[in-house]
Each structure stands twice: as structure tokens, then as C-alpha cells.
C-alpha positions as CSV (number, residue, x, y, z in Angstrom):
1,M,65.7,126.6,122.8
2,T,66.4,123.3,120.6
3,P,69.8,123.7,119.4
4,D,70.5,123.9,115.8
5,L,72.4,120.7,114.9
6,N,73.7,122.6,111.5
7,S,75.6,125.2,113.5
8,P,79.1,125.4,112.1
9,Q,79.9,125.7,116.1
10,L,79.5,122.3,116.7
11,Y,81.8,121.0,114.0
12,F,85.8,121.0,114.2
13,N,87.2,121.1,111.0
14,R,88.5,118.4,109.2
15,E,91.9,119.2,108.8
16,L,92.8,120.8,112.0
17,S,91.4,117.5,113.5
18,W,94.1,115.6,111.7
19,L,96.7,117.5,113.1
20,Q,95.8,116.8,116.1
21,F,95.4,113.1,115.4
22,N,99.3,113.5,113.8
23,S,100.5,115.5,117.2
24,R,99.2,112.7,119.4
25,V,101.7,110.4,117.3
26,L,104.5,113.0,117.8
27,A,103.3,112.3,121.7
28,Q,104.4,108.9,121.4
29,A,108.0,110.1,120.0
30,L,108.3,112.4,123.2
31,D,107.2,109.8,125.2
32,E,110.6,108.7,127.1
33,K,109.4,106.0,128.8
34,L,109.5,104.1,125.1
35,P,112.8,102.7,123.8
36,P,114.8,105.3,121.8
37,L,114.1,103.5,118.4
38,E,110.2,102.9,119.1
39,R,110.2,106.9,119.6
40,L,112.4,107.3,116.5
41,K,109.6,104.8,114.8
42,F,107.0,107.2,115.5
43,L,109.0,110.5,114.4
44,A,109.3,108.8,111.2
45,I,105.5,108.0,111.3
46,Y,104.7,111.4,112.3
47,G,106.9,112.8,109.0
48,T,105.4,110.5,106.5
49,N,102.1,111.4,107.6
50,L,102.5,115.1,107.2
51,D,103.7,114.5,103.8
52,E,100.7,112.8,102.4
53,F,98.8,115.7,104.3
54,Y,100.8,118.1,102.2
55,M,100.6,116.2,98.9
56,I,96.7,115.8,99.2
57,R,94.9,117.9,101.6
58,V,97.0,121.1,101.6
59,A,97.2,120.8,97.8
60,G,93.1,120.5,97.9
61,L,93.0,123.3,99.9
62,K,95.1,125.4,97.8
63,A,93.3,124.0,94.0
64,L,90.2,125.5,95.3
65,F,91.6,128.5,96.5
66,K,93.5,129.0,93.0
67,A,89.8,128.5,91.8
68,R,88.0,131.0,93.9
69,I,85.8,128.3,95.2
70,Q,84.7,128.7,98.8
71,E,83.5,125.1,99.7
72,S,83.9,124.3,103.5
73,G,82.7,121.8,105.4
74,A,80.5,121.6,108.2
75,D,82.5,123.8,110.2
76,K,82.3,126.3,107.2
77,L,85.6,127.2,107.6
78,T,86.8,128.8,103.8
79,P,90.0,127.3,102.2
80,T,92.2,130.5,102.9
81,E,91.1,130.3,106.7
82,Q,92.2,126.6,106.8
83,L,95.5,127.0,105.1
84,E,96.4,129.9,107.4
85,A,95.2,127.9,110.2
86,I,97.4,124.9,109.4
87,R,100.9,127.0,109.0
88,E,100.1,128.5,112.2
89,Y,99.7,125.1,113.8
90,L,102.8,123.5,112.2
91,H,105.2,126.5,112.5
92,K,104.2,126.3,116.4
93,E,104.8,122.6,116.2
94,Q,108.2,122.8,114.8
95,E,109.7,123.6,118.0
96,I,108.3,120.3,120.1
97,L,109.4,118.5,116.7
98,E,113.0,120.0,117.1
99,K,113.5,119.5,120.7
100,C,112.2,115.5,120.7
101,Y,114.3,114.7,117.8
102,A,117.4,116.4,119.9
103,S,116.0,114.3,122.7
104,I,115.6,111.3,120.8
105,I,119.3,111.3,119.5
106,S,120.9,111.8,122.8
107,E,119.2,108.9,124.1
108,L,120.7,107.0,121.0
109,H,124.0,108.3,121.6
110,I,123.9,106.7,125.5
111,H,123.2,103.4,123.6
112,G,126.3,103.7,121.3
113,V,124.5,104.9,118.3
114,H,125.2,108.3,116.7
115,V,123.8,110.3,114.1
116,K,127.0,112.6,112.9
117,N,127.4,114.7,110.2
118,F,130.7,114.4,108.3
119,D,132.4,116.9,109.5
120,A,132.0,115.6,112.9
121,L,133.5,112.3,112.5
122,N,136.7,111.3,113.2
123,A,140.0,111.1,110.5
124,T,139.3,107.3,110.4
125,E,135.6,107.4,109.7
126,Q,135.9,110.0,107.4
127,S,138.0,108.2,105.2
128,Q,135.6,105.1,105.6
129,I,133.0,107.6,104.1
130,E,135.3,108.9,101.3
131,E,135.9,105.6,99.9
132,I,132.0,104.7,100.0
133,F,131.4,107.9,98.7
134,F,133.3,107.5,95.7
135,N,132.5,103.9,94.9
136,E,128.9,104.2,95.9
137,I,127.6,107.8,95.5
138,F,129.5,109.7,93.0
139,P,128.3,107.9,89.9
140,V,125.2,107.9,90.7
141,I,124.7,111.4,91.8
142,I,123.4,114.4,89.7
143,P,125.3,117.4,89.4
144,I,123.3,120.0,87.7
145,A,124.6,123.3,86.2
146,V,121.7,126.4,86.2
147,D,122.5,129.5,83.9
148,A,121.1,130.9,80.6
149,T,122.1,127.7,79.1
150,H,120.9,125.0,81.5
151,P,117.5,125.3,82.5
152,F,116.5,125.3,86.2
153,P,115.3,121.4,86.4
154,H,112.4,119.8,86.8
155,L,112.0,118.7,90.2
156,N,110.1,115.7,91.3
157,N,107.3,115.3,93.6
158,L,109.8,114.9,97.3
159,S,112.9,115.6,95.2
160,F,115.6,116.3,97.3
161,G,119.1,117.6,97.2
162,L,121.6,120.5,97.5
163,A,121.3,123.9,96.0
164,M,124.7,125.4,95.6
165,T,126.3,128.7,95.1
166,L,130.0,128.3,93.1
167,Q,132.4,130.6,92.0
168,D,134.9,130.1,88.7
169,D,138.2,131.5,88.5
170,S,137.3,134.3,87.1
171,K,135.5,135.4,90.3
172,N,132.1,135.0,88.5
173,I,129.4,133.3,90.8
174,K,127.1,130.2,89.3
175,H,124.2,128.4,90.7
176,G,123.7,124.5,90.6
177,L,122.2,122.0,92.2
178,I,123.4,118.2,93.1
179,R,119.9,115.9,93.1
180,I,120.5,113.2,95.8
181,P,118.5,110.4,94.0
182,R,116.3,107.6,96.1
183,V,118.4,104.8,95.6
184,L,121.0,106.3,97.4
185,P,120.4,105.5,101.1
186,R,119.5,108.8,103.2
187,F,122.3,107.5,105.6
188,I,125.3,106.3,105.1
189,H,126.5,103.7,107.8
190,I,128.9,102.7,109.3
191,D,129.3,100.4,112.7
192,H,126.8,102.4,114.6
193,T,127.2,105.9,112.9
194,Y,124.7,107.4,110.6
195,V,125.8,110.2,108.8
196,P,123.3,112.1,106.5
197,I,124.0,111.7,103.1
198,E,123.3,115.5,102.4
199,S,126.6,116.3,104.6
200,V,129.1,114.3,102.6
201,V,127.7,115.5,99.0
202,E,128.2,119.2,100.8
203,Y,131.6,118.1,101.7
204,F,132.7,116.7,98.3
205,A,130.8,119.2,95.9
206,S,134.1,120.6,94.5
207,E,134.5,117.1,93.1
208,L,130.8,117.2,91.6
209,F,131.7,120.8,89.9
210,P,135.9,121.0,89.2
211,G,137.3,124.1,89.2
212,F,134.7,125.8,91.0
213,K,134.8,127.3,94.5
214,H,132.1,126.0,97.0
215,L,131.0,129.1,98.6
216,A,127.4,128.5,100.2
217,S,125.0,125.7,99.9
218,T,121.6,123.9,101.9
219,P,119.7,120.9,101.4
220,F,116.1,121.0,100.4
221,R,113.1,119.0,99.5
222,V,110.1,120.3,97.3
223,T,106.3,118.6,97.6
224,R,104.3,118.7,94.8
225,N,100.2,118.1,94.4
226,A,100.0,114.3,94.3
227,D,96.3,114.0,93.8
228,I,95.6,112.0,90.4
229,E,92.7,113.4,88.6
230,I,91.5,110.3,86.0
231,E,88.5,111.3,83.8
232,E,87.5,107.4,83.8
233,E,84.1,107.8,81.4
234,E,86.8,109.1,78.7
235,A,88.7,106.3,79.3
236,D,89.0,103.5,76.6
237,D,92.0,101.9,78.1
238,F,91.7,102.4,82.1
239,L,95.2,101.0,82.5
240,E,96.6,103.5,80.4
241,I,95.2,106.3,81.7
242,L,96.1,105.1,85.2
243,Q,99.7,105.3,84.0
244,E,99.6,108.8,82.2
245,G,98.4,109.9,86.0
246,L,100.9,108.5,87.9
247,R,103.2,110.1,85.1
248,S,101.2,113.4,86.1
249,R,101.7,112.7,90.1
250,N,105.5,114.6,89.7
251,K,104.1,117.4,88.0
252,G,101.9,118.4,90.0
253,S,101.8,122.0,91.3
254,L,104.4,122.8,94.2
255,I,102.8,123.3,97.6
256,R,105.9,123.2,100.1
257,L,109.7,123.7,100.3
258,E,111.7,122.4,103.0
259,L,114.9,123.5,104.1
260,M,117.5,123.6,106.5
261,D,117.3,126.5,109.2
262,G,120.0,129.1,108.3
263,A,119.9,128.9,105.0
264,D,121.9,131.2,102.8
265,E,119.5,134.0,101.7
266,G,121.0,134.4,98.2
267,L,119.9,130.6,98.0
268,L,116.9,131.0,98.9
269,H,116.3,134.1,96.8
270,F,117.3,131.7,94.0
271,L,115.2,128.8,94.8
272,L,112.2,131.0,94.9
273,S,112.8,132.4,91.9
274,H,112.4,129.1,90.0
275,L,109.7,128.0,92.3
276,D,106.2,129.1,92.4
277,L,106.2,129.2,96.0
278,D,104.8,131.7,99.0
279,E,107.1,132.4,101.7
280,D,104.2,131.0,103.8
281,D,105.0,127.6,102.0
282,I,108.6,127.2,103.5
283,Y,109.3,125.3,106.5
284,S,113.0,125.8,107.6
285,Y,114.6,123.1,110.5
286,K,116.9,123.5,113.2
287,G,118.9,120.2,113.7
288,V,116.1,117.9,112.3
289,P,117.0,116.1,109.1
290,L,114.8,116.9,106.0
291,N,112.5,113.5,105.0
292,L,111.9,112.1,108.4
293,G,110.3,109.3,106.9
294,T,113.5,107.8,106.2
295,L,114.3,107.5,110.1
296,W,113.0,104.0,109.1
297,Q,116.6,103.5,107.9
298,I,117.8,103.6,111.2
299,V,114.7,102.0,113.2
300,G,114.8,98.7,110.8
301,D,118.7,98.1,111.8
302,K,118.7,94.6,113.6
303,S,121.2,95.1,115.2
304,L,119.3,97.6,117.3
305,S,116.0,95.5,117.5
306,H,117.0,95.6,121.8
307,L,115.8,99.7,121.2
308,V,112.7,99.0,120.2
309,L,109.5,97.3,121.9
310,P,109.6,93.4,122.0
311,T,108.3,92.1,118.7
312,F,105.2,90.4,119.4
313,T,104.9,86.6,117.4
314,P,100.9,86.6,116.5
315,K,99.6,83.0,117.3
316,V,97.2,80.9,115.6
317,L,94.9,79.7,118.3
318,P,92.2,77.2,118.3
319,P,90.7,75.6,116.5
320,L,92.6,76.6,113.6
321,D,95.9,75.0,115.0
322,S,94.9,72.0,114.0
323,E,92.1,71.4,112.0
324,N,91.7,72.3,108.1
325,I,90.5,75.9,107.8
326,F,87.4,74.9,105.5
327,N,86.0,72.0,108.4
328,A,86.8,74.9,111.0
329,I,84.2,77.5,109.4
330,E,81.7,74.7,108.5
331,K,81.5,74.0,112.5
332,Q,81.6,77.9,113.7
333,D,81.9,81.1,112.5
334,I,85.5,82.3,113.2
335,L,86.4,86.0,114.2
336,L,90.0,87.0,114.5
337,Y,91.6,90.0,116.0
338,H,94.7,90.6,114.4
339,P,98.0,90.9,115.0
340,F,97.0,89.0,118.2
341,D,95.7,86.4,116.2
342,S,97.5,85.4,113.2
343,F,96.8,86.6,109.7
344,E,98.4,83.2,108.7
345,P,94.6,81.6,108.2
346,V,93.7,84.1,106.0
347,I,96.4,82.9,103.5
348,Q,95.9,79.5,104.3
349,F,92.2,80.5,103.4
350,I,93.3,81.3,100.2
351,K,96.1,78.8,99.5
352,E,94.2,75.5,100.8
353,A,91.3,76.7,98.1
354,A,93.9,76.8,95.4
355,D,95.0,73.6,95.9
356,D,91.8,71.4,96.6
357,P,91.0,69.9,93.7
358,D,86.7,70.6,94.8
359,T,87.7,74.1,94.4
360,L,85.7,75.7,91.5
361,A,85.9,79.5,92.2
362,I,87.8,82.2,94.2
363,R,86.9,85.6,94.3
364,M,88.2,88.4,96.1
365,T,89.0,92.2,96.2
366,L,92.4,93.7,96.5
367,Y,92.9,97.2,97.8
368,R,96.5,97.1,99.1
369,A,98.1,93.6,99.1
370,G,101.6,94.5,99.7
371,Q,105.0,94.1,98.2
372,K,105.4,90.5,98.3
373,S,101.9,88.6,98.2
374,P,101.5,84.9,99.0
375,I,97.8,85.4,98.4
376,I,98.3,86.6,95.1
377,K,100.9,83.7,93.9
378,A,98.3,81.1,95.5
379,L,95.4,82.8,93.3
380,I,97.9,82.0,90.1
381,D,98.7,79.2,91.1
382,A,94.7,78.7,91.5
383,V,94.2,80.0,87.9
384,R,96.7,77.8,86.4
385,D,95.4,74.4,88.2
386,G,91.9,75.3,85.9
387,K,89.8,76.9,89.0
388,Q,88.0,80.2,88.0
389,V,89.8,83.0,89.6
390,M,88.2,86.8,89.8
391,V,90.1,89.4,91.4
392,L,89.0,93.0,91.7
393,V,92.2,95.1,91.9
394,E,91.1,98.5,92.8
395,L,93.8,100.5,90.7
396,K,92.7,103.7,92.5
397,A,94.2,102.8,96.2
398,R,96.4,105.9,96.2
399,F,99.8,105.6,96.5
400,D,99.7,102.0,95.9
401,E,98.3,102.3,92.3
402,E,102.1,101.1,90.7
403,N,102.1,98.1,92.7
404,N,98.5,97.0,92.1
405,L,99.0,97.5,88.4
406,R,101.5,95.4,88.8
407,W,99.5,92.4,90.5
408,A,96.6,93.0,88.0
409,R,99.4,92.3,84.9
410,A,100.6,89.0,86.4
411,L,96.9,87.9,87.7
412,E,95.9,88.8,84.0
413,D,98.6,87.0,82.2
414,A,98.2,84.0,84.8
415,G,94.6,83.8,83.3
416,A,92.4,85.4,86.0
417,H,89.6,87.4,85.4
418,V,90.8,91.2,86.8
419,V,88.6,93.7,87.3
420,Y,90.1,97.3,87.8
421,G,87.3,99.1,89.7
422,I,83.7,100.4,89.2
423,P,83.9,103.8,87.3
424,G,83.0,107.0,89.7
425,L,83.9,104.5,92.8
426,K,86.9,103.3,94.5
427,V,86.3,99.1,95.8
428,H,87.1,99.7,99.5
429,A,85.6,96.2,100.4
430,K,87.3,93.5,101.9
431,I,85.8,90.2,100.9
432,A,87.1,86.9,99.7
433,Q,84.5,83.8,98.4
434,V,85.3,80.5,98.0
435,I,83.2,78.2,96.1
436,K,83.7,74.0,96.7
437,R,81.8,71.3,95.4
438,K,80.3,69.4,98.3
439,G,79.0,65.7,96.7
440,K,76.1,67.1,94.3
441,K,75.8,70.9,95.7
442,L,78.2,73.6,96.1
443,Q,79.3,75.4,99.2
444,S,80.0,78.7,99.7
445,Y,82.8,79.9,102.4
446,V,83.4,83.8,102.9
447,H,86.0,85.7,104.5
448,L,85.3,89.4,105.5
449,A,87.4,91.8,106.8
450,T,88.0,95.6,108.2
451,G,91.4,95.3,107.0
452,N,93.5,94.8,103.6
453,Y,94.9,91.4,102.4
454,N,98.5,92.4,103.4
455,P,100.3,90.1,105.7
456,S,103.2,93.0,106.6
457,T,100.3,95.7,107.6
458,A,98.2,92.8,109.6
459,K,101.1,92.1,111.6
460,I,101.2,96.4,112.6
461,Y,97.5,96.8,112.0
462,T,94.7,95.7,114.2
463,D,92.0,94.4,112.3
464,I,89.3,92.0,112.5
465,S,88.7,88.7,110.2
466,Y,85.7,87.2,110.3
467,F,85.1,83.6,108.0
468,T,81.4,82.1,107.7
469,S,79.8,79.4,105.7
470,K,76.2,80.4,106.4
471,E,74.2,80.3,103.4
472,A,72.9,83.9,103.2
473,F,76.5,85.5,103.5
474,G,77.2,83.3,100.7
475,T,74.2,84.6,98.7
476,D,75.1,87.9,98.8
477,A,78.8,87.3,98.5
478,T,77.8,86.1,95.1
479,H,75.2,88.6,94.0
480,F,78.5,91.2,95.0
481,F,81.0,89.3,92.9
482,H,77.9,89.8,90.1
483,F,77.9,93.2,90.9
484,L,81.5,94.0,90.5
485,T,81.9,92.3,87.4
486,G,78.3,92.7,85.5
487,F,76.6,96.1,84.5
488,S,74.5,96.2,87.6
489,T,73.9,100.1,88.6
490,Y,72.4,98.5,91.9
491,T,72.6,95.6,94.5
492,K,70.4,95.2,97.5
493,L,72.3,92.8,100.2
494,D,69.7,90.9,102.3
495,T,72.2,90.2,105.4
496,L,75.5,92.0,104.6
497,F,75.2,96.1,103.7
498,M,76.9,97.9,100.8
499,A,77.8,101.3,100.4
500,P,77.1,103.8,99.1
501,V,73.3,102.5,99.3
502,Q,72.8,100.5,102.2
503,I,75.2,101.5,105.3
504,K,74.7,105.1,105.8
505,P,71.1,104.4,106.0
506,K,71.0,101.5,107.9
507,L,73.7,103.3,110.6
508,I,71.6,106.5,111.2
509,K,68.7,103.8,111.6
510,L,70.5,102.0,114.1
511,I,72.1,105.2,116.0
512,D,68.2,106.7,116.0
513,K,66.9,103.4,117.5
514,E,69.3,102.8,119.9
515,G,68.7,106.7,121.1
516,K,65.1,105.8,121.7
517,Q,66.2,103.9,124.7
518,G,67.3,107.0,126.4
519,K,69.4,106.1,129.1
520,N,69.3,102.4,128.7
521,G,71.1,102.8,125.2
522,H,74.5,102.4,124.6
523,I,76.4,103.4,121.3
524,I,80.2,102.4,120.9
525,L,81.7,103.3,117.3
526,K,85.4,102.7,116.3
527,A,86.3,103.9,113.3
528,N,89.6,105.6,111.9
529,S,87.9,108.9,111.4
530,L,84.2,110.4,112.1
531,V,83.3,112.7,109.3
532,D,80.1,112.6,107.9
533,K,77.6,115.5,109.0
534,D,74.3,113.2,109.2
535,I,76.0,110.7,111.3
536,I,77.3,113.3,113.7
537,K,74.0,114.8,113.9
538,A,72.3,111.6,115.0
539,L,74.4,111.0,117.2
540,Y,73.5,114.4,118.7
541,V,70.1,113.6,118.7
542,A,70.9,110.1,120.5
543,S,72.8,112.1,123.1
544,Q,70.0,114.8,123.7
545,A,67.7,111.8,124.3
546,G,70.4,110.5,126.9
547,C,71.7,107.6,125.2
548,K,75.1,106.9,126.1
549,I,77.7,107.2,123.3
550,D,81.0,105.9,123.5
551,L,83.5,106.8,120.4
552,I,86.8,105.4,119.4
553,I,87.9,107.4,117.0
554,R,91.7,107.4,115.8
555,G,92.0,109.9,113.8
556,I,89.9,113.1,112.8
557,C,86.8,113.7,114.7
558,C,84.7,116.2,113.5
559,L,82.2,115.9,116.3
560,K,82.3,118.1,119.5
561,P,81.9,116.3,122.6
562,G,80.5,117.6,126.0
563,I,78.5,120.4,124.4
564,K,75.7,120.7,127.2
565,G,72.3,119.9,126.0
566,V,73.9,118.4,122.5
567,S,76.7,116.2,123.2
568,E,77.3,115.9,126.8
569,N,76.5,111.9,126.9
570,I,79.1,111.4,124.3
571,T,83.1,110.6,124.7
572,V,85.5,110.6,122.3
573,S,88.8,108.6,122.5
574,S,91.7,107.9,120.5
575,I,94.0,105.3,121.0
576,I,97.9,106.0,119.6
577,G,100.1,102.6,120.7
578,K,102.3,99.9,119.2
579,Y,99.7,99.0,116.8
580,L,97.8,101.2,114.1
581,E,94.4,101.1,115.5
582,H,92.6,100.0,112.1
583,P,89.2,98.0,112.6
584,R,85.8,100.0,112.2
585,I,83.3,98.5,114.7
586,Y,79.6,99.3,115.3
587,Y,78.2,98.3,118.7
588,F,74.5,99.0,119.9
589,K,73.2,97.8,123.2
590,N,69.6,97.0,122.6
591,N,69.5,95.9,118.8
592,K,68.9,92.5,118.1
593,V,72.2,92.4,116.2
594,N,74.4,93.9,118.5
595,C,77.9,94.5,116.4
596,F,78.8,95.2,112.6
597,I,82.1,95.1,111.6
598,S,82.6,97.3,108.3
599,S,85.8,98.3,105.9
600,A,84.0,102.0,105.8
601,D,84.6,104.7,107.9
602,L,82.5,107.4,108.9
603,M,83.2,109.9,106.3
604,P,81.3,111.0,103.2
605,R,84.3,109.6,100.8
606,N,83.4,105.9,102.6
607,L,79.7,106.0,103.1
608,I,78.8,107.8,99.6
609,R,81.7,107.2,97.2
610,R,82.9,103.8,97.5
611,I,81.9,100.4,97.3
612,E,82.4,99.2,101.0
613,L,80.5,96.0,103.4
614,M,79.4,96.1,106.6
615,T,78.9,92.8,108.2
616,P,76.4,92.1,111.1
617,I,78.2,89.3,113.6
618,L,75.3,87.6,114.5
619,E,76.6,84.6,116.9
620,E,76.7,85.7,120.5
621,K,79.7,84.1,121.8
622,L,81.6,86.3,118.8
623,T,79.7,89.6,119.6
624,Q,80.9,89.1,123.2
625,K,84.7,88.8,121.7
626,I,84.2,92.4,120.1
627,V,82.7,93.8,123.2
628,Q,85.5,92.9,125.0
629,I,87.8,94.3,123.0
630,L,86.1,97.6,123.0
631,M,85.5,97.5,126.9
632,L,89.2,96.9,127.0
633,Q,90.1,99.8,125.2
634,L,87.4,102.1,126.4
635,A,89.3,100.8,129.5
636,D,92.6,102.0,128.3
637,N,95.0,104.6,130.6
638,Q,98.0,104.2,129.0
639,L,97.4,104.6,125.1
640,R,94.3,105.9,125.1
641,W,93.3,109.9,124.8
642,E,90.0,112.0,124.9
643,L,89.1,114.8,122.8
644,Q,88.1,118.1,125.1
645,E,85.2,120.2,123.9
646,D,87.4,122.9,122.9
647,G,89.3,120.7,120.5
648,N,92.2,119.6,122.3
649,Y,92.8,115.9,123.4
650,V,94.2,114.8,126.9
651,K,96.2,112.0,127.8
652,V,93.9,109.9,130.2
653,P,94.9,109.7,134.0
654,L,96.3,106.8,135.3
655,L,93.6,105.7,137.5
656,G,94.3,102.0,139.6
657,K,96.2,99.3,137.7
658,P,97.4,100.1,134.2
659,I,95.9,99.2,131.3
660,N,97.5,99.0,127.9
661,N,95.3,97.0,125.8
662,H,97.7,96.3,123.4
663,E,100.1,95.0,126.4
664,V,97.0,93.1,127.7
665,L,96.2,91.4,124.6
666,E,99.5,90.1,123.5
667,Q,100.0,88.4,127.3
668,Y,96.8,86.8,127.0
669,V,97.1,85.2,123.7
670,N,100.2,84.1,124.7
671,K,98.9,82.5,127.4
672,I,96.4,80.6,125.6
673,Y,98.9,79.4,123.2
674,D,101.3,78.2,126.1
675,K,100.2,74.7,125.9
676,T,101.5,73.7,129.2
677,K,98.8,75.8,130.9
678,K,96.1,73.4,132.1
679,E,93.6,76.1,131.8
680,T,92.5,79.1,129.4
681,P,93.1,82.3,130.6
682,D,90.3,84.8,131.2
683,Y,92.0,87.8,132.0
684,V,90.3,89.8,129.1
685,S,86.9,88.4,130.1
686,R,87.0,89.1,133.5
687,L,88.2,92.8,132.8
688,A,85.5,93.5,130.2
689,S,82.6,91.7,132.4
690,R,83.5,93.9,135.3
691,I,83.8,97.4,133.1
692,L,80.4,96.1,131.2
693,K,78.9,96.3,134.6
694,E,80.1,99.3,136.0
695,S,79.1,100.9,133.0
């Protein structure tokens, strides 16, 4: 009997799959082979990830439930079933989280680094903290009375503070709050001791409510729906409507209350009487500080750099180490793999274009540019020098909206032509084009990438950059930017592929074609997430034909591998390590063009609700470099996890020589960069070649 590929039994739930991904992040924090602050870093990432998951995904499920909408994904779970499964999963994981934190704090203690509450400090330390409290905290902190004349205040998203039970001289019971503003540090730092600020504020609470006796208190934190809904078609001024949307982020419905374990029952009743929450939405932590993301304060202490993994310095390798970048691009297409290859050539691409009198125009898209951007500074310099500069700044980039608003205004004030996005679609494509006058003709240079134009994240994300001066790419880039600035509703590119119209059909066609090769076929798809049902069904069909399929999916994967008669030829790997895996690479062994890089993940939002680009890699040498990266990752037995048929991930067993693909590439690049070596090392090439033969 032919399996029904629409059966919900063939698909994992996307939310539960995401939770599995965050558990793999937590597993890094549990790895005692890592230095203690490296483990603490992963704990901070785990917490930040979970905050965003609640603000967007859980909030969305709650909204569906309240609207009585029973929409569901390919797995057919209802919003109610998903919310129950999420709560059950996280409550079970909480004990692991608490033990993990305790283990890390214990190890830090061995290295002379301490995290202590105020009452655990010695007299000298308490005196130091007291001075800091009255000089730096007391003037900023906000005590709030709550009674008939003082209503319970509005709590912004991710508000953090203390709930208090107080007693006046007449034995009357009062309740109050102490809001701890985000401008204050999460931990008060003296020497190598970090004191949670709430324990300090709690100790000095009577100073904030003079004349009242402190009976009970509990730290708490609230999370709200932070998904902004913008009616773009109704907006006369998109900037104004977005700013209003950002203000509304702090007014979204409450979805989570976090407390410390053992919170006073009376205070819990007091909070719930003013907050529209169910008891199911309460999470109580034992020995773990609220707001794990703020552990970055400790991780980022430069005096403790010996307690993290060694920092790798990205390298600028030939031919870009000694030649003008535009001359180098004219001679050959160039492919960089960040952060091992430095991001500096991407910055230089814009800087040198801004400085060159022969440059006529610079065009680019900006999705997440970062807090400090040398690229935007170069664009402003180019405008002031009389060059035509067009920038699409995607104002709908979630949680980067305010930063992008600031950059959009700066560029516009300088005189650049700024586009704020496309109505109804996010522009997620990563592309920059420089047009220069070369003698009597114009020459176009194009940069295409899988990651953002953000120098900071380029040091910790793996991504691919591709430079070319080929005419076909330049022509497509020109058409693409005309599409962004004009009224065109449809633009078909000839060499590049653009979502929402071209990428998904092209990928399905490539999967189908490779699948027809049967056992001689081989597909490798590397992405952050695999959710799109049509792509999954195409992969199932290819697997049924005998095609070998290796998926390297860092996060969500709704495809079920290993199902007899459906997906027994499919493996799913996830790599979690020192660097965040971010490139999207699509490889088809028997196609005329083997490799494509893209800004688009394999999700409906990317393929049908965003402007994305997919780039064919035409040069064999560059294709081979990408294949080597993929094969090295598939050989990794240190950072790689494999997805099982039941939805669980299992760490790949160590068989033979340990292979950590991040470490291998760091060593490889360092050896090439070392000019004292007479020969270029080819360890990665030899390793990849061996794996290719074995496969």
C-alpha cells in the first residue's frame, strides 16, 4: 500500500521540535568538558531563546485558542494540545536546568568566581554592596504602593522586580512592588563575586518603604505577547505606524509569570489577582536566577576570558589579503565561509566603493545591521560624496525594529534613497551591488550572502559570502533592486531565484529530478529549519525512489526520518557548538549546477511570505569548497546530533578520530594564514575527499 504522505503521523510538531532544539543548546551547558563560562554562555542562550519562544510562538498559540481557531500544522495538533505539550515538556526540563546551573556555579567557585546572594556575603563585602546600593541603585529604583488609591501598575514586557508584603505601625497589611529598571545591572559586581540585584534590593526594602515592616517578598518577571501586528495597507506613514506597533509591544497580553520556588502564597495570590494569567502559566525556579539571558554580564567579563573557549581571530586569506577587492572579483568569483574567513572583505567592499570616484551607485538590503555599523557609515560617506545610494532597511525585522528605524533615519538624513520594505512581505534577501564606470562602460559587482550585514554576528555565526562580477548576476541584481523601489508586482530573475515566486518551485523541481536518479542520487540540504510540507513531501518521494538524502537542520525539523517505505534513506543532523550554524546550502549531486546558497530557510514564511534570494554556485572550485564544508559537518562526531524516528535527538557516537568541524576549520585557516609554511595544508580537502568516496 502506498503511504499517504499527508498523514499527520509523518510530521513532527514545529513547536515541540523547536523545544528539542533548545534542549540541545542546554545540553552544551551540561557538557563538563567545556570551560565553565562557555557552559554559562549556552545557559544564557537557552534562556534568551525561551523568552522569544514565549513572546512569539506561545503567544500565537494562545491567540488562536482565544479566537477558537483550530488551525494546525501538518501534524494536526490543536493549539490547546500544543500548549499542554509545551508546558509538560518545559516543566520536565526544569529540573535539568536547575541542576545544570548549580553545576556551573560550583565549577566557577573552584576558579574563584562566585555568584552569591547578599546575605551570603561577609561583612566587608556587604559594606561594599551597601555603598553601591545607596549611591547607584537607591536613586533609580522604583517603589510602588498598591492599594485603593494606588492601582496596580502596568508591567511592560519582561518587567522584573519584587512583590512585597508590608505591615504598618497599626498592623495593617499592605502590598507593594519594587520595579528594577533595565538600566541597572542584573548582578552587582565586586572583585569576582556577582550578587543578584534582587537580593540586594530585598535586603534594603525597608529603606524604600520607610515606616513599614517587611514581612515577605518574592522576585517575579512577566512575559507578554510581543508579536507586532501592522496593517500596512492602511498606513499613510509606515514609520509612524511601526513606532505605534513598537509601543504596543509592551501592552500585549500576559502569557507567563516567573517566580522563585517557595514564593509566599499570599504574594502569589496578590499577583494573580492583578494579572490575567492561569496557574498553568506560572514557572517557579529553584536556585536559578530569573532572566537567564542576563548571565551574559558574567560571561562577558573580560577578566575571566580564560574560562571560555579560546577566541578565534578570523583571517583574510588570498587573494583578498593583498589585492584590491574589486580587481580580485573581476579575476574570479570569491566565496568566503565566515567566521573562519574574515567578514572584513564585505565591509571593504562597501568602504572601497564609497571612496572610489569611479563608483556611480551602491545598492543593498539591510535586515539586521547591528548597533555599530561601519557599513552604514560608509554608505553615508558615499552619499555625501555624491554617489547614488539606495538601501532597503527592513523595519519589520523582529526585535531589531528600533535599531533599523535609527539607521533608516540616519541614511535618509544623509540623502540616501531608503525603502522601508514591501507591503505584506519581509525582505530577508542579503544582497549588495556596486556599479562603477570602467572606461566607456559600466561594470556591476555583486555580493550575495546567507547571513546579515552585521560585523558582530559574523564573528559567531557561520555563513557564506559570495562575490561575483559576472554580467548575468549584475543584470539580475539590477532587476531585483528595481523591483524593490518600483511598483512591479512580479519580477522573474534569470540566474538568481527569488521568493515568493521562484525558490520553492525550483527546489521541488531539483528534489524531484535528483530523486529520479534513485540510488545514484544524493541530496544535502543545510538550513536552520525544515517546516514546509511540500518540500518535505518531495523529500519523502525522493527517498522512496532510493535517493540518499542528508539533512543538516540546526533547529526545527518537521520531517520524520527512518520511516520504512517513506524516509528510510533520509538522515537528519543538527550541529550545535561554538558557532551558530546559519548558512542555507542546497546540494544536488547530479544537477548541472550542484550547489545553491540562499537567505531562505525551508519554511512557509521564507518561501511564500518573504523576499528571499537563492544563488547558484557556477564555478566548480567554489562548489567543491562548499561540498567539503558539508562533508566535514556530516563527519563531525563531536557537535552533531541525529534525529530519531520518535522525535528525540541522539548525540553521534565517537567512532575513530574525533572530528569537531569548528575546530578543524579554525586550525585549517590558521595554517593557511601562517606565511612561514611552505605548503598550503589540505587536511579539510583530504578529509572531505575520503568521506565523498566512502559515501
